[in-house]
DOPA-82130 format. One record per residue (C-alpha): x, y, z. Coordinates in Angstrom, 3 decimals, always signed. Layout:
# residues N
<rec c1="X" c2="Y" c3="Z"/>
...
//
This chain:
# residues 389
<rec c1="-20.730" c2="+9.045" c3="-35.118"/>
<rec c1="-23.795" c2="+11.072" c3="-36.336"/>
<rec c1="-24.540" c2="+8.692" c3="-38.594"/>
<rec c1="-24.387" c2="+6.084" c3="-36.209"/>
<rec c1="-26.362" c2="+7.473" c3="-33.679"/>
<rec c1="-29.603" c2="+8.701" c3="-36.146"/>
<rec c1="-29.163" c2="+4.716" c3="-37.479"/>
<rec c1="-30.308" c2="+3.929" c3="-34.380"/>
<rec c1="-32.758" c2="+6.123" c3="-33.495"/>
<rec c1="-34.415" c2="+4.765" c3="-36.412"/>
<rec c1="-33.886" c2="+1.506" c3="-35.078"/>
<rec c1="-35.332" c2="+2.402" c3="-31.565"/>
<rec c1="-38.476" c2="+3.864" c3="-33.305"/>
<rec c1="-39.486" c2="+0.345" c3="-35.209"/>
<rec c1="-39.021" c2="-1.469" c3="-32.518"/>
<rec c1="-40.344" c2="+0.974" c3="-30.466"/>
<rec c1="-43.375" c2="+0.054" c3="-33.485"/>
<rec c1="-42.961" c2="-3.226" c3="-33.109"/>
<rec c1="-43.700" c2="-3.945" c3="-29.296"/>
<rec c1="-40.170" c2="-5.464" c3="-29.469"/>
<rec c1="-38.930" c2="-4.565" c3="-25.417"/>
<rec c1="-35.821" c2="-7.170" c3="-25.546"/>
<rec c1="-34.444" c2="-5.561" c3="-28.555"/>
<rec c1="-34.705" c2="-2.128" c3="-27.413"/>
<rec c1="-33.010" c2="-2.667" c3="-24.286"/>
<rec c1="-29.710" c2="-4.074" c3="-26.382"/>
<rec c1="-30.126" c2="-1.094" c3="-28.461"/>
<rec c1="-30.048" c2="+1.635" c3="-25.837"/>
<rec c1="-27.507" c2="-0.098" c3="-24.407"/>
<rec c1="-25.318" c2="-0.110" c3="-27.827"/>
<rec c1="-26.231" c2="+3.830" c3="-27.445"/>
<rec c1="-23.893" c2="+3.970" c3="-24.351"/>
<rec c1="-21.436" c2="+2.106" c3="-25.765"/>
<rec c1="-21.230" c2="+3.943" c3="-28.554"/>
<rec c1="-21.423" c2="+7.661" c3="-26.558"/>
<rec c1="-18.449" c2="+6.583" c3="-24.158"/>
<rec c1="-16.580" c2="+4.960" c3="-27.598"/>
<rec c1="-17.004" c2="+8.683" c3="-28.850"/>
<rec c1="-15.856" c2="+10.499" c3="-25.619"/>
<rec c1="-11.966" c2="+11.497" c3="-25.533"/>
<rec c1="-9.345" c2="+10.354" c3="-22.643"/>
<rec c1="-6.635" c2="+11.226" c3="-21.007"/>
<rec c1="-3.400" c2="+9.960" c3="-20.716"/>
<rec c1="-2.525" c2="+13.401" c3="-18.518"/>
<rec c1="-2.310" c2="+12.027" c3="-14.405"/>
<rec c1="-5.017" c2="+12.353" c3="-13.018"/>
<rec c1="-5.811" c2="+14.533" c3="-10.250"/>
<rec c1="-9.748" c2="+13.665" c3="-7.638"/>
<rec c1="-11.500" c2="+16.459" c3="-8.266"/>
<rec c1="-14.077" c2="+17.762" c3="-5.706"/>
<rec c1="-17.747" c2="+16.949" c3="-5.436"/>
<rec c1="-17.315" c2="+13.179" c3="-6.212"/>
<rec c1="-20.842" c2="+11.946" c3="-3.523"/>
<rec c1="-20.139" c2="+8.278" c3="-2.499"/>
<rec c1="-23.027" c2="+8.209" c3="+0.071"/>
<rec c1="-20.976" c2="+8.125" c3="+3.156"/>
<rec c1="-19.433" c2="+10.660" c3="+5.497"/>
<rec c1="-16.400" c2="+10.736" c3="+6.723"/>
<rec c1="-15.770" c2="+11.657" c3="+10.884"/>
<rec c1="-13.426" c2="+13.327" c3="+12.373"/>
<rec c1="-11.821" c2="+13.040" c3="+15.550"/>
<rec c1="-9.679" c2="+16.155" c3="+17.012"/>
<rec c1="-7.323" c2="+16.095" c3="+20.061"/>
<rec c1="-3.916" c2="+16.566" c3="+21.114"/>
<rec c1="-1.500" c2="+13.497" c3="+21.154"/>
<rec c1="+1.955" c2="+13.550" c3="+22.596"/>
<rec c1="+1.845" c2="+17.575" c3="+22.570"/>
<rec c1="+0.400" c2="+17.605" c3="+19.157"/>
<rec c1="-2.655" c2="+18.947" c3="+17.836"/>
<rec c1="-4.048" c2="+15.912" c3="+15.521"/>
<rec c1="-6.592" c2="+14.868" c3="+13.762"/>
<rec c1="-7.992" c2="+12.056" c3="+12.564"/>
<rec c1="-10.292" c2="+11.089" c3="+9.799"/>
<rec c1="-12.093" c2="+7.924" c3="+8.269"/>
<rec c1="-14.515" c2="+6.531" c3="+7.120"/>
<rec c1="-15.518" c2="+2.440" c3="+7.812"/>
<rec c1="-17.889" c2="+2.452" c3="+5.018"/>
<rec c1="-14.943" c2="+3.607" c3="+2.530"/>
<rec c1="-12.400" c2="+1.778" c3="+4.821"/>
<rec c1="-9.404" c2="+4.147" c3="+4.826"/>
<rec c1="-8.628" c2="+6.144" c3="+8.225"/>
<rec c1="-6.120" c2="+9.108" c3="+8.141"/>
<rec c1="-4.366" c2="+11.529" c3="+10.617"/>
<rec c1="-2.169" c2="+14.414" c3="+10.472"/>
<rec c1="-1.165" c2="+17.628" c3="+12.432"/>
<rec c1="-3.734" c2="+20.715" c3="+13.135"/>
<rec c1="-1.050" c2="+23.131" c3="+13.191"/>
<rec c1="-0.455" c2="+24.594" c3="+9.651"/>
<rec c1="+1.693" c2="+28.357" c3="+9.572"/>
<rec c1="+1.438" c2="+28.517" c3="+13.356"/>
<rec c1="-2.297" c2="+27.985" c3="+13.875"/>
<rec c1="-4.294" c2="+25.452" c3="+14.998"/>
<rec c1="-6.707" c2="+24.618" c3="+12.963"/>
<rec c1="-10.641" c2="+23.456" c3="+13.874"/>
<rec c1="-12.130" c2="+21.226" c3="+11.788"/>
<rec c1="-15.406" c2="+19.973" c3="+10.322"/>
<rec c1="-16.729" c2="+17.207" c3="+8.151"/>
<rec c1="-17.719" c2="+17.802" c3="+4.550"/>
<rec c1="-20.531" c2="+15.708" c3="+4.029"/>
<rec c1="-20.572" c2="+12.684" c3="+0.801"/>
<rec c1="-17.633" c2="+14.534" c3="-0.991"/>
<rec c1="-15.200" c2="+12.981" c3="-0.690"/>
<rec c1="-11.860" c2="+13.070" c3="-1.238"/>
<rec c1="-12.951" c2="+16.394" c3="+0.061"/>
<rec c1="-12.698" c2="+15.089" c3="+3.921"/>
<rec c1="-13.300" c2="+18.200" c3="+6.075"/>
<rec c1="-13.179" c2="+21.947" c3="+5.777"/>
<rec c1="-11.355" c2="+24.474" c3="+9.109"/>
<rec c1="-12.417" c2="+27.726" c3="+10.742"/>
<rec c1="-10.961" c2="+29.715" c3="+7.337"/>
<rec c1="-13.196" c2="+28.131" c3="+4.354"/>
<rec c1="-10.431" c2="+26.232" c3="+3.335"/>
<rec c1="-11.720" c2="+22.654" c3="+1.657"/>
<rec c1="-9.038" c2="+19.865" c3="+2.670"/>
<rec c1="-8.620" c2="+15.851" c3="+1.230"/>
<rec c1="-7.743" c2="+12.785" c3="+2.361"/>
<rec c1="-3.874" c2="+13.606" c3="+0.938"/>
<rec c1="-3.891" c2="+16.945" c3="+3.259"/>
<rec c1="-4.188" c2="+19.322" c3="+0.821"/>
<rec c1="-6.080" c2="+22.137" c3="+0.615"/>
<rec c1="-8.403" c2="+21.623" c3="-2.785"/>
<rec c1="-10.271" c2="+25.247" c3="-2.474"/>
<rec c1="-9.926" c2="+28.764" c3="-0.029"/>
<rec c1="-7.657" c2="+31.084" c3="+0.991"/>
<rec c1="-4.559" c2="+28.587" c3="+1.348"/>
<rec c1="-5.383" c2="+26.475" c3="-1.941"/>
<rec c1="-2.141" c2="+24.654" c3="-2.305"/>
<rec c1="-1.172" c2="+24.241" c3="+0.943"/>
<rec c1="-0.702" c2="+20.740" c3="+2.816"/>
<rec c1="-0.941" c2="+19.384" c3="+6.365"/>
<rec c1="+1.713" c2="+17.280" c3="+8.474"/>
<rec c1="+0.999" c2="+13.744" c3="+7.832"/>
<rec c1="+1.779" c2="+11.329" c3="+11.201"/>
<rec c1="+3.293" c2="+8.576" c3="+11.425"/>
<rec c1="+0.024" c2="+6.141" c3="+10.924"/>
<rec c1="-1.581" c2="+3.460" c3="+9.566"/>
<rec c1="-3.778" c2="+0.990" c3="+9.643"/>
<rec c1="-2.844" c2="-2.666" c3="+10.703"/>
<rec c1="-3.601" c2="-5.556" c3="+12.990"/>
<rec c1="-4.577" c2="-5.237" c3="+16.642"/>
<rec c1="-1.992" c2="-7.442" c3="+17.848"/>
<rec c1="+0.943" c2="-5.840" c3="+16.159"/>
<rec c1="+0.460" c2="-2.806" c3="+17.722"/>
<rec c1="-0.527" c2="-3.319" c3="+21.144"/>
<rec c1="+2.506" c2="-6.077" c3="+20.759"/>
<rec c1="+4.832" c2="-3.547" c3="+19.803"/>
<rec c1="+3.595" c2="-0.109" c3="+22.644"/>
<rec c1="+2.484" c2="-2.889" c3="+25.724"/>
<rec c1="-0.837" c2="-0.593" c3="+27.696"/>
<rec c1="-1.117" c2="+1.484" c3="+24.616"/>
<rec c1="-4.491" c2="+3.397" c3="+24.678"/>
<rec c1="-7.190" c2="+2.400" c3="+22.676"/>
<rec c1="-9.552" c2="+5.562" c3="+21.840"/>
<rec c1="-12.515" c2="+6.543" c3="+24.063"/>
<rec c1="-11.020" c2="+3.106" c3="+26.125"/>
<rec c1="-7.514" c2="+4.446" c3="+27.841"/>
<rec c1="-4.845" c2="+2.415" c3="+28.084"/>
<rec c1="-3.447" c2="-0.751" c3="+30.877"/>
<rec c1="-0.697" c2="-1.219" c3="+32.759"/>
<rec c1="+2.641" c2="-3.385" c3="+31.045"/>
<rec c1="+5.767" c2="-4.352" c3="+31.677"/>
<rec c1="+8.382" c2="-1.503" c3="+30.237"/>
<rec c1="+11.727" c2="-2.877" c3="+29.563"/>
<rec c1="+12.878" c2="-6.048" c3="+28.161"/>
<rec c1="+16.600" c2="-8.100" c3="+27.356"/>
<rec c1="+17.882" c2="-5.939" c3="+23.982"/>
<rec c1="+20.187" c2="-8.531" c3="+21.922"/>
<rec c1="+23.307" c2="-7.461" c3="+21.528"/>
<rec c1="+22.699" c2="-4.269" c3="+17.896"/>
<rec c1="+20.073" c2="-4.427" c3="+18.561"/>
<rec c1="+17.300" c2="-1.219" c3="+19.075"/>
<rec c1="+14.647" c2="-3.975" c3="+20.104"/>
<rec c1="+14.291" c2="-6.714" c3="+22.267"/>
<rec c1="+14.856" c2="-9.751" c3="+21.700"/>
<rec c1="+11.771" c2="-11.039" c3="+22.973"/>
<rec c1="+9.636" c2="-10.153" c3="+19.955"/>
<rec c1="+12.362" c2="-10.654" c3="+16.984"/>
<rec c1="+12.246" c2="-14.199" c3="+14.841"/>
<rec c1="+13.002" c2="-14.978" c3="+11.445"/>
<rec c1="+9.831" c2="-15.576" c3="+8.946"/>
<rec c1="+11.965" c2="-16.192" c3="+5.824"/>
<rec c1="+15.106" c2="-16.373" c3="+4.480"/>
<rec c1="+16.973" c2="-13.337" c3="+3.985"/>
<rec c1="+15.423" c2="-11.834" c3="+0.366"/>
<rec c1="+13.742" c2="-14.683" c3="-0.016"/>
<rec c1="+10.171" c2="-12.305" c3="-1.244"/>
<rec c1="+11.459" c2="-10.212" c3="-3.312"/>
<rec c1="+10.675" c2="-6.663" c3="-3.841"/>
<rec c1="+9.286" c2="-5.568" c3="-6.519"/>
<rec c1="+12.301" c2="-3.237" c3="-8.297"/>
<rec c1="+10.922" c2="-2.029" c3="-12.045"/>
<rec c1="+7.004" c2="-2.517" c3="-11.495"/>
<rec c1="+4.677" c2="-2.587" c3="-14.657"/>
<rec c1="+2.351" c2="+0.640" c3="-14.671"/>
<rec c1="-0.863" c2="+0.162" c3="-16.567"/>
<rec c1="-3.545" c2="+3.646" c3="-17.478"/>
<rec c1="-6.805" c2="+1.811" c3="-16.311"/>
<rec c1="-10.362" c2="+2.874" c3="-18.207"/>
<rec c1="-12.706" c2="+0.576" c3="-17.470"/>
<rec c1="-13.874" c2="+0.403" c3="-21.558"/>
<rec c1="-10.099" c2="-0.399" c3="-22.020"/>
<rec c1="-10.921" c2="-3.746" c3="-21.214"/>
<rec c1="-13.055" c2="-6.569" c3="-23.179"/>
<rec c1="-15.898" c2="-6.907" c3="-21.533"/>
<rec c1="-15.148" c2="-10.840" c3="-20.620"/>
<rec c1="-12.414" c2="-10.333" c3="-19.343"/>
<rec c1="-11.856" c2="-9.676" c3="-15.949"/>
<rec c1="-9.878" c2="-7.453" c3="-14.207"/>
<rec c1="-7.792" c2="-8.847" c3="-11.292"/>
<rec c1="-8.795" c2="-6.306" c3="-8.588"/>
<rec c1="-12.171" c2="-6.443" c3="-7.832"/>
<rec c1="-13.985" c2="-3.151" c3="-5.535"/>
<rec c1="-13.688" c2="-4.573" c3="-2.175"/>
<rec c1="-9.853" c2="-4.962" c3="-2.649"/>
<rec c1="-7.398" c2="-2.814" c3="-0.343"/>
<rec c1="-5.261" c2="-0.436" c3="-2.285"/>
<rec c1="-2.384" c2="+2.132" c3="-1.479"/>
<rec c1="-2.362" c2="+5.070" c3="-3.035"/>
<rec c1="+0.364" c2="+7.525" c3="-2.621"/>
<rec c1="+0.639" c2="+11.018" c3="-4.519"/>
<rec c1="+3.743" c2="+13.558" c3="-4.325"/>
<rec c1="+4.146" c2="+16.469" c3="-6.438"/>
<rec c1="+1.567" c2="+16.436" c3="-8.635"/>
<rec c1="+1.588" c2="+12.394" c3="-9.382"/>
<rec c1="-0.585" c2="+9.804" c3="-8.281"/>
<rec c1="-0.450" c2="+6.108" c3="-8.834"/>
<rec c1="-1.621" c2="+3.115" c3="-6.610"/>
<rec c1="-0.558" c2="+0.002" c3="-5.815"/>
<rec c1="-2.655" c2="-2.792" c3="-4.018"/>
<rec c1="-2.431" c2="-5.295" c3="-1.793"/>
<rec c1="-2.887" c2="-8.657" c3="-4.388"/>
<rec c1="+0.671" c2="-6.868" c3="-5.885"/>
<rec c1="+2.497" c2="-6.469" c3="-2.172"/>
<rec c1="+1.137" c2="-9.233" c3="-0.228"/>
<rec c1="+3.689" c2="-11.151" c3="-2.842"/>
<rec c1="+6.074" c2="-8.274" c3="-2.441"/>
<rec c1="+6.105" c2="-6.340" c3="+0.711"/>
<rec c1="+8.246" c2="-3.257" c3="-1.037"/>
<rec c1="+7.681" c2="-1.891" c3="-3.964"/>
<rec c1="+11.125" c2="+0.437" c3="-4.415"/>
<rec c1="+9.479" c2="+2.944" c3="-7.503"/>
<rec c1="+9.551" c2="+6.993" c3="-8.358"/>
<rec c1="+6.950" c2="+9.403" c3="-7.589"/>
<rec c1="+6.565" c2="+12.924" c3="-9.047"/>
<rec c1="+9.903" c2="+12.540" c3="-9.688"/>
<rec c1="+10.524" c2="+11.144" c3="-6.105"/>
<rec c1="+12.148" c2="+7.662" c3="-5.354"/>
<rec c1="+10.492" c2="+6.080" c3="-2.679"/>
<rec c1="+9.924" c2="+2.600" c3="-1.263"/>
<rec c1="+6.292" c2="+1.380" c3="-0.788"/>
<rec c1="+5.914" c2="-0.775" c3="+1.641"/>
<rec c1="+3.058" c2="-3.709" c3="+3.371"/>
<rec c1="+3.364" c2="-6.288" c3="+5.848"/>
<rec c1="+1.122" c2="-8.620" c3="+4.931"/>
<rec c1="+1.547" c2="-11.008" c3="+8.959"/>
<rec c1="+0.610" c2="-7.373" c3="+10.337"/>
<rec c1="-1.638" c2="-6.228" c3="+8.229"/>
<rec c1="+0.288" c2="-2.705" c3="+8.220"/>
<rec c1="+1.824" c2="-0.015" c3="+4.720"/>
<rec c1="+4.131" c2="+2.360" c3="+4.882"/>
<rec c1="+5.906" c2="+5.128" c3="+2.853"/>
<rec c1="+9.428" c2="+6.291" c3="+2.821"/>
<rec c1="+11.223" c2="+8.097" c3="+0.968"/>
<rec c1="+14.582" c2="+5.843" c3="-0.112"/>
<rec c1="+17.205" c2="+8.403" c3="-2.114"/>
<rec c1="+18.942" c2="+6.317" c3="-4.988"/>
<rec c1="+18.733" c2="+3.168" c3="-2.232"/>
<rec c1="+16.580" c2="+0.183" c3="-3.075"/>
<rec c1="+14.742" c2="-2.019" c3="-0.301"/>
<rec c1="+14.673" c2="-5.259" c3="+0.402"/>
<rec c1="+12.478" c2="-8.130" c3="+2.839"/>
<rec c1="+15.334" c2="-9.002" c3="+5.249"/>
<rec c1="+12.945" c2="-12.203" c3="+6.354"/>
<rec c1="+13.908" c2="-11.528" c3="+9.790"/>
<rec c1="+10.613" c2="-9.542" c3="+11.794"/>
<rec c1="+9.426" c2="-7.530" c3="+15.039"/>
<rec c1="+6.275" c2="-8.850" c3="+17.044"/>
<rec c1="+5.528" c2="-10.587" c3="+13.915"/>
<rec c1="+5.911" c2="-6.780" c3="+11.529"/>
<rec c1="+8.524" c2="-6.806" c3="+8.289"/>
<rec c1="+12.281" c2="-5.402" c3="+8.459"/>
<rec c1="+12.986" c2="-4.685" c3="+5.944"/>
<rec c1="+17.067" c2="-4.047" c3="+4.838"/>
<rec c1="+18.945" c2="-1.349" c3="+2.368"/>
<rec c1="+20.544" c2="-2.948" c3="-0.796"/>
<rec c1="+23.904" c2="-0.354" c3="+0.615"/>
<rec c1="+24.322" c2="-1.259" c3="+4.146"/>
<rec c1="+21.901" c2="-4.115" c3="+4.911"/>
<rec c1="+20.571" c2="-2.442" c3="+7.558"/>
<rec c1="+17.802" c2="-4.132" c3="+9.270"/>
<rec c1="+14.339" c2="-1.144" c3="+8.892"/>
<rec c1="+11.216" c2="-2.146" c3="+11.262"/>
<rec c1="+8.768" c2="-1.102" c3="+8.887"/>
<rec c1="+6.285" c2="+0.335" c3="+11.779"/>
<rec c1="+8.356" c2="+3.289" c3="+12.617"/>
<rec c1="+10.641" c2="+3.195" c3="+9.368"/>
<rec c1="+13.688" c2="+3.494" c3="+12.030"/>
<rec c1="+16.598" c2="+1.155" c3="+11.568"/>
<rec c1="+16.745" c2="-1.134" c3="+14.244"/>
<rec c1="+20.078" c2="-3.248" c3="+13.507"/>
<rec c1="+23.564" c2="-2.463" c3="+10.985"/>
<rec c1="+26.343" c2="+0.460" c3="+10.396"/>
<rec c1="+22.861" c2="+3.154" c3="+10.342"/>
<rec c1="+21.387" c2="+1.693" c3="+13.283"/>
<rec c1="+18.987" c2="+4.455" c3="+14.745"/>
<rec c1="+18.533" c2="+6.563" c3="+11.937"/>
<rec c1="+15.060" c2="+7.239" c3="+10.905"/>
<rec c1="+13.684" c2="+7.374" c3="+7.715"/>
<rec c1="+11.136" c2="+10.270" c3="+5.864"/>
<rec c1="+7.763" c2="+8.762" c3="+6.007"/>
<rec c1="+5.595" c2="+9.942" c3="+3.248"/>
<rec c1="+1.898" c2="+10.401" c3="+3.852"/>
<rec c1="-0.807" c2="+7.608" c3="+1.642"/>
<rec c1="-3.933" c2="+6.579" c3="+1.182"/>
<rec c1="-5.448" c2="+3.306" c3="+2.168"/>
<rec c1="-8.321" c2="+2.091" c3="+0.654"/>
<rec c1="-10.690" c2="+0.249" c3="-1.252"/>
<rec c1="-10.563" c2="-0.213" c3="-5.056"/>
<rec c1="-14.241" c2="+0.585" c3="-5.727"/>
<rec c1="-13.736" c2="+3.733" c3="-3.649"/>
<rec c1="-11.177" c2="+5.213" c3="-5.579"/>
<rec c1="-12.358" c2="+4.470" c3="-9.158"/>
<rec c1="-15.587" c2="+6.697" c3="-8.121"/>
<rec c1="-12.717" c2="+9.317" c3="-7.406"/>
<rec c1="-10.021" c2="+8.766" c3="-10.021"/>
<rec c1="-11.788" c2="+6.598" c3="-12.802"/>
<rec c1="-9.037" c2="+6.341" c3="-14.755"/>
<rec c1="-5.964" c2="+5.560" c3="-12.382"/>
<rec c1="-2.292" c2="+4.848" c3="-12.982"/>
<rec c1="-2.523" c2="+1.566" c3="-11.155"/>
<rec c1="+0.429" c2="-1.504" c3="-10.480"/>
<rec c1="-0.496" c2="-4.125" c3="-13.562"/>
<rec c1="-1.562" c2="-7.392" c3="-13.017"/>
<rec c1="+0.954" c2="-8.957" c3="-15.572"/>
<rec c1="+5.033" c2="-8.411" c3="-13.647"/>
<rec c1="+7.981" c2="-10.271" c3="-14.666"/>
<rec c1="+7.910" c2="-12.877" c3="-11.189"/>
<rec c1="+4.826" c2="-13.926" c3="-13.150"/>
<rec c1="+2.667" c2="-13.941" c3="-8.725"/>
<rec c1="-0.464" c2="-15.578" c3="-8.857"/>
<rec c1="-1.749" c2="-11.928" c3="-7.735"/>
<rec c1="-5.418" c2="-12.559" c3="-7.105"/>
<rec c1="-4.339" c2="-15.339" c3="-4.051"/>
<rec c1="-3.494" c2="-14.608" c3="-1.085"/>
<rec c1="-0.443" c2="-16.438" c3="-0.286"/>
<rec c1="-0.769" c2="-17.149" c3="+3.691"/>
<rec c1="-4.491" c2="-18.813" c3="+2.663"/>
<rec c1="-6.654" c2="-17.567" c3="+5.756"/>
<rec c1="-3.761" c2="-15.884" c3="+8.049"/>
<rec c1="-5.872" c2="-12.341" c3="+7.388"/>
<rec c1="-9.374" c2="-14.289" c3="+8.519"/>
<rec c1="-8.495" c2="-16.365" c3="+11.735"/>
<rec c1="-7.241" c2="-15.623" c3="+15.181"/>
<rec c1="-3.781" c2="-17.151" c3="+14.933"/>
<rec c1="-0.762" c2="-15.692" c3="+15.260"/>
<rec c1="+2.289" c2="-16.885" c3="+13.477"/>
<rec c1="+5.724" c2="-15.588" c3="+14.976"/>
<rec c1="+6.510" c2="-15.006" c3="+19.065"/>
<rec c1="+5.140" c2="-11.664" c3="+20.426"/>
<rec c1="+6.245" c2="-9.369" c3="+23.019"/>
<rec c1="+3.994" c2="-8.768" c3="+25.248"/>
<rec c1="+0.183" c2="-10.041" c3="+24.139"/>
<rec c1="-2.941" c2="-7.873" c3="+25.138"/>
<rec c1="-6.528" c2="-9.324" c3="+25.032"/>
<rec c1="-8.742" c2="-5.939" c3="+25.257"/>
<rec c1="-9.065" c2="-5.976" c3="+21.318"/>
<rec c1="-9.520" c2="-9.434" c3="+18.953"/>
<rec c1="-6.089" c2="-10.325" c3="+17.690"/>
<rec c1="-6.791" c2="-9.320" c3="+14.359"/>
<rec c1="-9.456" c2="-6.163" c3="+14.523"/>
<rec c1="-8.171" c2="-4.268" c3="+11.594"/>
<rec c1="-7.475" c2="-0.711" c3="+13.404"/>
<rec c1="-5.653" c2="+2.662" c3="+12.895"/>
<rec c1="-2.825" c2="+3.301" c3="+14.857"/>
<rec c1="-1.388" c2="+7.040" c3="+15.285"/>
<rec c1="+2.238" c2="+6.697" c3="+16.348"/>
<rec c1="+4.202" c2="+10.179" c3="+17.796"/>
<rec c1="+7.657" c2="+9.901" c3="+19.251"/>
<rec c1="+7.349" c2="+6.518" c3="+20.170"/>
<rec c1="+4.009" c2="+6.063" c3="+21.359"/>
<rec c1="+1.100" c2="+4.377" c3="+19.908"/>
<rec c1="-3.131" c2="+5.416" c3="+19.968"/>
<rec c1="-5.537" c2="+2.831" c3="+17.947"/>
<rec c1="-9.014" c2="+3.883" c3="+16.845"/>
<rec c1="-11.561" c2="+0.869" c3="+16.607"/>
<rec c1="-13.032" c2="+1.707" c3="+12.674"/>
<rec c1="-15.805" c2="+1.816" c3="+14.540"/>
<rec c1="-14.868" c2="+5.516" c3="+15.744"/>
<rec c1="-15.580" c2="+6.450" c3="+12.500"/>
//
């Protein structure tokens, strides 16, 4: 490697003498590439590092929701929001935002630094985890239809009907249920193929299937971190996988723009084709009971009333996450099913105002497909607009 650099240095001197600006730029580029090639790479699962600067700040909202002291942190520029309980080991924490240190997003009065996964990365409670809330991004219409009269942060709630007829054997009102596809027509991805992404592992003329603005779901369990792009989830809606030794289902409903991750034990989940307020109803492959994605709750079948254990996830852009973790483990764009993952299966649905299937309740306070952050506690929901962050 030393000989190569020496030769390049000699060439630089020659081109400087001949005042060839173009050739000097080319050689400088070669030096950069050679230095990168000479670097050692690690195959270990990377952990986000404290101190990555993206030039964007995280905003915090601290309040009490349904009797629960809560902190909601987000950044419109990074296209993310997360929510945690503020009670930790019997203490109520008071947070301040951090500047330009993503994924570290806040610090508390005891000197702990907390990242977007709810983990204390430094301080006296290093290694501790905040309790995550059932929360995530989604279109305004699904939250307002599922929780009529819902409170918008800073704007309050409105009066709304409180009861509807319920289908026999169901835990949700009849008027919100519809059939969007045939049973198991949309195939869940049970054995996803992953790649250990590194920008230098791709031919310069080859285009990776994800762009910086594409949304991804990041899940960390027991020290292992995996990335699940919307581009894959748009087509499969459910990915049954294992992270850090724990079987989980990563779910995404393209019609409502909502993500949930839940523990699945030894059971895999599929897409029933039925929807509630356009939101996916999953089914388990053991009892074929139906599960409402937004709450991870069984609403029909032998397990009706059961609640799945929801896991925390971070939804952000691919470009943002690459700056935190430059060599992430990400679902490959090449799977057995061979779907065109660089396209959206529902055309311009995400950018128009049309809602395909019936809603239990329509609330026009916000545009129906404005992407908002909903926090659900004990069957009540509060929505935060991204402008709040």
